N, C-alpha and C positions, 0 to 999 in steps of 0.2 A: 488558576488554571490557564488562563489566557496568557499570563506574563510567562510561565513555564513553556508553553506551546512556541511564541515569539521567539524565545531564547532559543529554543531546539532548531526551530527555523532557520536563524541567523548562523547558528553553528552549521547545519547543513549548506547552507548557501555562501558560505566564507569560500574564497579562492581554492582554499587548500582542503577544503571540507572532504568529509567521509564520502566514499560511494554509498547509495541508497536504491533499494530495489524493493518493490511491493508490489503484490498481486492484490488487487481489491475483487471481491465477489460482487457481481453485477448487482446483486439486490440492494448491496449498501449504496450504490451509485443510484438508484429509482426510490428509494425511500427516504423520503423528505423527513429528515430528522430537524432541519432549519428551513426558514422561509425560502422559497423558491428563488428569491433574489440574491439572496447570501449564496445558497446553492450553485447558481449561477457565476455568480465570481469567484467562488471557492474554484470550480472548474476551469473556468479560464484561466485564474492564477496557475492551477496545476498544469496545464496545456503548454503556457508559457516557460514554466520553470523545465519541465521535464524536455521541451523542445530546444531549449538554450543550454541546459547543464547533462550532457553527455554522460556523466557518472551518476545521475538521478533517472531513474527507470519506474514508470508505472504502467502493470499490465493488467487486463482486466481479464476477470474469469467469468465467459458467458453461464448464465444460470442453466442451461441445456446441453452442456457439453459433459460428457462421460470422463472420469477420472479413475484410471484402472489403478491396480496395484493393492487394492485394501483400502484398511482403515483411514480416516483424515479427521484432524484435530476436529473437536467440537466447541472450541472459542478461538479466538484470533492468538496469533503467536508471533513470536519475534526471533530472528535469529542475528547473533552478533559473533564476528570474528574481528581479530586483533592483529596488528602488525608485529607487536611487541612478540618475542617468541616464549617468555612465559606466561603469556597470557592465553588460556583456554578459550574456544569457542563456548557461547552459552546460548541458551533457548530460553525465553521470557515468555510465559502462558498468561494473558489475561484472563483473571477472575473477577467475579462480581465485588469483592470486597479486597481485592488485593493483586499482585503479581508473584507468579509462582516462577522463581529461577532455578532453571534448571542446567546443572555443572556437569553432571555424571556423561562419561563420553556417550553410552549406550542411548540416553536419553536425548541425547543434543542430535547423535546420528538417526534416531527415530523420526524426529523433527524435522531435521534436515532432507532426508527421504520424502517425507509428506510434503515439503515445500518444492523442492523438485518436480515431485508430481504434477502438482499443483501448476506450478509456474511453466511446465511443459503444455499443460492443457489450453493455458493462455492466450489471450492473442497476443500478438507480436506488439513488440514497443508502437511500431508505427499504426498499426490496425487499431491499437489501445487509445491512441492520441486522437485519431480520426473516430472513434466510439464517443468519447468523451466530449468532443465538439459536437457530434450529431444530437446528444443529451442536452448538450449547454443551449444550443440553436433552437432543440423543441421546447425546453422549458422558457426560453426566450418568446418564442411564439404563442404558447399557451397564456402566459400572464402578461403578454404585451411590455415586457419590461426590456429595457436598452439598458444594460449595464457596461 
């Protein structure tokens, strides 16, 4: 799994890599699924990458923000678009055991609409970077870790 993540990061960070935008729910930033020092390192790395790569964007969705417009997804999902004319967009939904790949236009349109609403409610790119920096600083202060 670590090797796959490293390979995915290499592809994303190559000079002609793809555009990438993600909206992170604030709760996943505060929930320490890894030791605090590892989270601090991850946050600072994310801040560095997003600050230097214009085609990569991380936005934070505050937990207390209202998202108008109807139902939202119950789990994480990803939208993929491709430059090749014959390659249709798709949505990939995370489940406990596998990823559900949706290719039907109506399904992809529904997930695209959900993503647009979440993105519109999220903090701006710069406000998100500042937010991530505050979280990293708070964790550093709490743990006394200088990473």
